[in-house]
N, C-alpha and C positions, 0 to 999 in steps of 0.2 A: 505493499502500500502506500509504502514510503516514496518508493520511486517513481509514481503514479502521480502521484499530490507535488512531486518537484518540476513537472513536466506540464499539468493544467494552463499553465496563460503562457506556454510556447504556441500550442496548438491551435489556433484561435483563428491563422488567415490562411489562406488558399497555399501556399507554404508552409508543409507542415516544420515551424524550425526544430518542434520535440525531437525530431530524427538526428539534428544534429549533437545535442544535451544524449539522448541514448546511445549511439555512435562512440564519443567518447568516452562517458562516462563505462559503459563495457569493456575498451580498450584496458582503461585503467585497473578497473576488476580483474582483467583477463590477467594483466602483468603481476599484479600484487600475489594473485594466486600461484603466480611460479616460485613462489617464495613460501615454503609448507611452516606454519605455524606462527605464534606471536610476531609481530615486529614493528619498527621503531618509522618513523616518516620524518624526512628530514627538509623542508621544504625553502624556496627560492622566495623572500618575503613579495618579490612581485608577482609571485603566480599562485600566490597561497587564496589572494580574492576572489581572480577568475576562476580558477579551476574549481571553487566553491560552488560556482553553477553548473557546473557537470556533477559534482559528486559531494555530497558534505559531509563532514566527520562523522554525523552519526551512522552513516551507510559503509563508510570506510571500517569504524568500528563492528561490524557486525561482519566484514572481512579481516579480524584478528590485528587490526593496527589499532595497538595500545596507546601508543602516546604521540605525539606531533609537536617538532618543533623549528623554528625557525632557524635557517641556515645563514649565519652573524658570525662574527668575530667573537671570540670566547666561550668556554670548554663547558662542555655537557656532562651533566651526571653521570653516575655511572648505570649504564644500562643494560638488563637480564635479559635482553631478548637474543635470535639467535642474528635475527636477522636485521640490518640499517639501511634501509632506504633513501637514497638522496633522491629530489626530484629538482632539476633544475635546469635553466635555459645554459643555451654553450656562450659563455660567458670566461672570460680567462680569470678575471677576478673571482666570479664564483668557487672557479676552476681550484683557486688557494684555499680558499675557506672549504671544499669538498678535502684537499691535501690535507690541509693541519687537524680537520677532525679524524679521519681515518687514521694518522699519524700520535695525535692524541687519544682517540681510545683502542688503538691495538697496544698502546704500549701499558695502557692501564689495567684494560677489561679484563677480569681474571677466567670468565667461562669464553671457547672461541666464538668468534663474532665474523658473519662475512659482509660484505660489505657490496651494496647495489647502485647504479646510477641509473637512473631515468633520463637522458635527453629530451627535451621538449621545445619543439618538437621534429628537431631532428637531431640526429647526432654530428659531432664535428669534428676533422681529423684534426685543426688545431687543438682544439680543447684535449684530445687522448695524447699529442704529444707534451703537450703542457704538462699533464697529469703523470707521461713517463718520466719526464726529466725532474716530477719530485719526489717518482719513486714509491706511487703507489696502484699506478694501474694496473698493476698484477696483481692487486690487496680489491680488485673491483669487477662484479661482471657487469656490462654496459647492455642498455636496452633503448630505444626510441618510443617515451610515449607521443604519438602522433597528435597530438589536441593543438590545432590551430585557429580552429574556431569558436569562439566560446556566447551563446546564446544569451541574449539579456530578456528579448521579448521577441513576442510573435512574429514581428517584424524588423527586428534589429538584433544584428550580430557585430564583433569583431573581434580583432585579432588581438585587441590587448598588448600593440607591438611598444615598449617603452620612451624612447626615441625614433621613430624611425625617423620622421621627416629629418631634422636631425643629421641623422645619417646619412640619409640619402643627399642633404643636398648642401649638407655643410662640409662633413667629410668626404663625399664622394662615395660611400659603401652603398652599395646596391641589393647587399643580403636582404634586408625589409622589402624589395620590390619582387625577388625569390618567393620571400616565405608568401607574399601575396597571390602569387601566380601557385604557386602548391595550393594555397588556399582554394581557390577558384576552382584548380585539379579535385580536390576533394568536396566542392560544391555541387561537381556534373558529376561522380561519381555517385553521390549522395542520390541527385534530384534528376539526372540526364544532364545530355549536353545541347547547351543555351545556343539555339540556331543564329543569333543577331548580336553582334557584337557593336558598341558604338563606343567613343570616348574624348577626351580632350585633356592636352596637356604631356609635357614630356613626359612625367612618370606612367601616365595612362597606357604611350605607345608602348614603353620599354617593357610594363608588364604584359602588353599581349605578347608581343612578341618572344617573352621566356614562357608565356602559356602555348605558344605556337611549337618553341624547342619539346617542352614538356609532352606537348602530344603529340610528336613526333617520333621523341623516344619509345611514346610507351605501342608505337606502332608494331603489327607482326604478335603481341601480347595477345590474349582475349581481354576485350571489355570489361571492366570493372563494374563500372556503371548503365544505365540505361541508355541507350538509342535516341530514346523522345523524354523533352522536358520540361518539366512544369512551371518553369521560367521560359518567357515569351523573350526577351531582351535582358542583354547586360550592358548597363552603362558605367563607364572609367573612369572618374574626374580623380585629376589631380588635384588637390589643396592649394596648388600655387598660380589656379588658375582665378582663385577669388578667397585671397585674403580678408576681400571689406567685411565678409559673412561673420569670419572669425574675432575678428576686433573691436565690432560692435557690441553692447549689451544684451545679453539675450531677455526678452520682456516677456516670456511664455511663464506659467507656474513652475513649470520643470525647471526650466532655464534658470529662473530668477536662485533657484533651491541650489542648482550648480555655481550659479555665481558668486554665490554670499556665503553657502557651506563646502561645496563641493556636493558631488556624487562619486562614491567608487565602488563601480561591482554591483551596483544597483541601493546601496545604501549612501543614508547620509546621518552625520552627528549634529543633534542639535542641544542649547545649552537647554537644561531640566525644569526649569524652574516653572514655566509656562505647563509644564505637563503632568503636575500633579493639582491635588485639590488645594483649595481654600483649609479646608480642616488638617493636611497634613505641616505639621511644623515641624515635622523631621529634617534640619538645614543640612546633612548627607543624601539625603534622598531628592534634594528640591536643589541641591548643586552639582547632582553626577547627570554627564551627560547622554542624551535621550538618544538611541540607536534607531532608526526606522527603515527598512526597506521598502522603496521605492519601484514596485511597479503593478503589471496590470490585475493581477490576483485581488488587489483593492480596487473595488468596484469604485469607489470615489474618487477612485487617484487617475482611474483609467477616461473619467469623464472629463476630469479639469486639469489634468497634466497638462494637454498641449492650448490652454486657454492664456488669452494674454491675460496677464495681471490684474487686470483693470476689473473682468468679469467674475473674477473667481469669489469674489465678497456675496453674488450677489447667487451666485451656484452654489456657494454653502447656505445661505439662507434659506433657499428654497428647499434644499437638501434639508435641513432641520425641520420646516415644518411637516413636510414628507414623513419623519419618522414620528413628529410627534403626534403626528394624524393618527398612524398607522397604532403605537404604545397604549394612545388614549381612548381605542377601539376597543380594549379591554373590557373597562367602566361598562361597557354596553349589555344588555340583556342575548346572551347569546345559549343557543342551543347546546347538547353535545358534540356534535358532533361540529359546530362551528370553534368551539371550546377547543376541542382535537386540532384545527387546523391551525388558529394562535398559536396554539401552544409548538407546531412541528416548525409555523414561521419565526420562533423567539428567537431562539439562539440567530439568525441571521438578522434579525432587525438590530440585538446589542453588539451584534459587530459593526453594523452599519453605524451605529450610534457612537460606539470607539474611536472609529475612523473617524464620522465629522470631526469629533473635539478634536483628535488630533492634526487634522489637516486647519482646524480651526486656528489651534496654535499657533503652526507653520504658518500661517500665514499671520500671523498678528508678530510674528519674528520679523519675515519679509516686509511686512507694512512698515514696520519701525527704520527699518533703511530705507525703503523708497519712499519717507515721508521726507526724509531730510533735505535741505538745500543742496547740498552737497551731490546727492544721488540724482535730484531732477537738474542740475547744471549740468555734471557728465552727460545725460542722455541730450540734451538740448544740445550740447556743444557735436557730440557724436549727430544728430537730426539736421544739424546744421551743415559739417562736411558732407553727409548724405548726398544732399540735396545740392552742392556742391556752393555754399555759401562760404564764403572769406577761408576758403581753402589755399588762397595764393600767398597769405601772407602770415607773420607769426601770430601766433591766436592766443592773445590776452591771460585766456583761462587755463592754458597750458604752462605762462610763464607763472600763473599765479602756483599753479602746484608745486613747479620743480620748485620757485622761492619757498614754500611754505615745507618742502622735501617730504612730499607726499611718494608711498610706496611705488618704486621705478616702476613697476609693471602696469599701475594705473596710467602712469605716465608715457611710458614708451606702447602703450595700445592706443592711446590719442594722437598720437605722432605719428604711431604706422598706417594708423586711420588718415587723417588728413594726407600723408604720402601716395595714399591707394588712391584716396577718391579723388586728388588733385594729379592721379597721374605722375607721380613725382613732388616734390617740393624744390622751388628753385633755390639757385646755390645760396646763394645771402642765406635765404631762410634754414636752410637743411646744416651749414656752417654753424650758426647760431644757435640752434640747439645743439649740436655735439658740445659747443663751448659750454653750453649752459649745464649741460648732464655732467662733463666732466669735473666743472669746476665743484659741485654741487654734491655727487653721489661719487666720486672720486675716480681715479685715473683704470681703478678696472670696468669699469662703464665701457671703456672705449673698445675694448677687445671685443663689448658686447653688440655694439653699436656696427662693429666691423661682420660681426656673425650676420647681423642686419642686413646688413646692405648685398653678402652676398647671395643672400637668402632671396632679395628682391622685395626685401619688406621696406628701407628705406633704401632711395634714390634720386639721381639729379631729377627734375623735369624733362620732359621731352616736349618735343613740338605738338605730337599727338596724344590729343586726350581719349583713351580708351575708355576708362570712365565711364567721360560725358554721353560718349556714345553709347555703349552701354547701358546706361539710367536710362534713356530715353525711348532705345531699340524694345529694350526686353521689358519696361515698367520697370524698374527696380524698385522704382519711391513712387508714392501716391501724394499729392499735394490736399491742402485743408476739405476742400469742396469735392475730395475722394473721398475722404474719411464720413465716418457715423458722424452728422449734425449735431450728436449728443453727448461725443464723446472726444473731448480734445486731446483727454489728459497725454501725458508726455511720456507714460507707460504703454499708450495704443502701439503697434508695433508697426510705422509707414515705411517700414524695411521689407522686401523681402529676396533671401539671399540667390544671387545669379545662379549656383548651382543647381536650385531648387526650381527657377525660370527654364533652364536648358532640360534635367527632369522631364518638366512640363512638357515643355516642345518634341523631347520625344516622343512622352504619351501619346499626345495627338493630331503629330505626324509619321510616326514611327519611321522617322528617321529625321537627318538635319535640314532635310529640304526645308529652303526660305530664307535661311540663316546663316548661308557662309560669307557672307559679309563679316556679321556679326562675330562669328568665329575668328577670322582672320585677324582680329584683334586683340584675339587672347594668345597668351604666349603657349607655346610648343603645337605638335603638330597633332591634327584630328584621325580619329580611329571612325571606321565604316568598313565592318567587315559580316563576311558571312562563316560559320561554322558547319564542318559537314556533320549532315544525318540523315537518317531514313525517314521515309516517309511519318509521321506523327500520329500512331494509331490512338494512340490511348496517353493520358497522362499519368504521370509516374509520382506517389509521394504527395499530393495534394492532398487537401481537404475536396470533398466531394467530389472527387475528380471523375467518378461516374455522371455520365449524362455530358460530358465537359461541350458547350458548345461556341458560338459568337458571343452568346450571350452576355457569358461568363465574364467578370473581369481579367483582362492580360496581367499578369506579373512581372516587372519591372524589377531588377537589382541591379541598385545602386549604390555602385563601390566606390567612398572616398578614402583614397590614397592619401595619406595625407593627417585622416583627422576628421572628424566632423560633430558637429555641436547636439546639442538638445533644439534649439532653435529649427535648425532645418528639418530633423529629424517631424519635429509638430509641421511643419510648413506641407510636408510629402504627407502626409497624412490629411491633414487640411483638404489637399488637394484631392488626396482618393475619395473622401466622402463629398465631397459636392455632385448634385442630382447627375450633375451629366459628365461624370466621371464615368469610366467603363476601365480603368486601370488600378490596380493595387501596387505602391512601391514597397519592398525589401529594401534596410539598408544593410549595405556589410559595411565596416568601418574597418584603418587598422587600429586607430583609436577613437574613445569617445574625450573631448575636448573643450574647453573656456579661450574663450583670449589670454588670460593670464596664464591657464597651463601648458598654452601651444608658445608663449614667451620664455615661462621659466627653461622648455626645453632648450631654449637656444640661448641663454645666457651665460655667464661663464659666473663660475661659482667665486669666491674673494679668497684668493692666493695670501 
């Protein structure tokens, strides 16, 4: 029962994402069963959260995992089991930690111990050489845990690569692109060959080339997946074609939770004081942080997650009235049958009431931030840049932030946004910002600025105005007359991400037809390819795959290479839910990001 419950929120779409979870979980359990008897697992800390989406600790305990430890510097206590299993990414620093543990445990363990290393998602010859040099390879049995996709929702999956954009664009290491191609091969083995592939950007083209090479290598071997697919189209989008959507503040409910508190592996942590009743005077309880899982298993969160934050209050009030009406119904005269029905519905009503209290508290926390002048000034500044207002001169608001030594990421997000919406900064403006930042935040900031320049987030202005062209051609922004007349709040999203507009165009036109000129203003090559497949007799691994007809929504897999924001996911869901829409988007990304986490991955740490 436990395994079934874990998958319920993953199987609600036309693409059965629960299949990914089941495949990865089965593979992990099969690997653990190779080592008979009680065992201890030592986890790469970065992987522990994502793998928890595939197989929770309670399930691992059922398979004789008696203890779990993080893989970090320091000594472990004496372990009395025979098998110690390391689960880690192929990373040299992590291999040093594995070697340290093996040498330490080998010297102090009284009982014989067997060491095992599971590489996620693939072995690395370089890591094996490093372990040989450390003198521990002979003590390890090595296997691959090919878990390269982590399911978050019925329409969201992620590779959870830690620094993929930095590695590719800054360090020139294309390994992450190879991992993306391997993940796509996994998808096609599970769901069938995707007949039509589109893409935009250098990374998109490189991934397509890697995928073609992998397909050629497989020729002659029996096919692992179906030759028919429940995915109609694949859209590969390089993050480098649209930095604007990352740098802007996300204004949906889920997006703001991520901006303010951060969401890691569907879990967010909030201060505890709003989650306790007024009667509870225990300070230890009120000060304790509250962790909350955010996924569509929770009916209320599924309803409000994609809403603009301005409409969340009304939605919560409406839900409160419904719940109150349902609970008040118990005071009316009822027959025995009606009482029985009410009692059967009571657990769900109480769960809804608890959920309402939780999200009311979260909304109050968010409102404390969004009501501040500081927050509204920042959003207003972003809105001016998005509408090409005053983005060619030094911004007084940014000057004030630097003078007050506000967090560097906050300042850099606005400067980068001004740069990408102005198609570069005038040389004098760019030099002024650089000088001010280095003087206030220190010389180490210069290295970060060099990184941003290398990635294209900061650059001198060119004669062409790409963003201005894209803004009008693809209707990226709305003016006041197009907005709801009753809602002029800064928290209404007046910007539609460029990546979403491209996805929408593919959905409506089944290709790039009509926007070739617009695509030419974006960096990198364009992909428009057919993949070989046999006639599509039936769809595989999709919900309601029987009686498939042209009336059923088409499934488009949108792969964000370099990271994706919650606001972009919300916008794609909104398009799918519109009356005229006959498409369902499924998002696959290398990582779920926001502007702050994206910039942090490109910054140089203090030396």
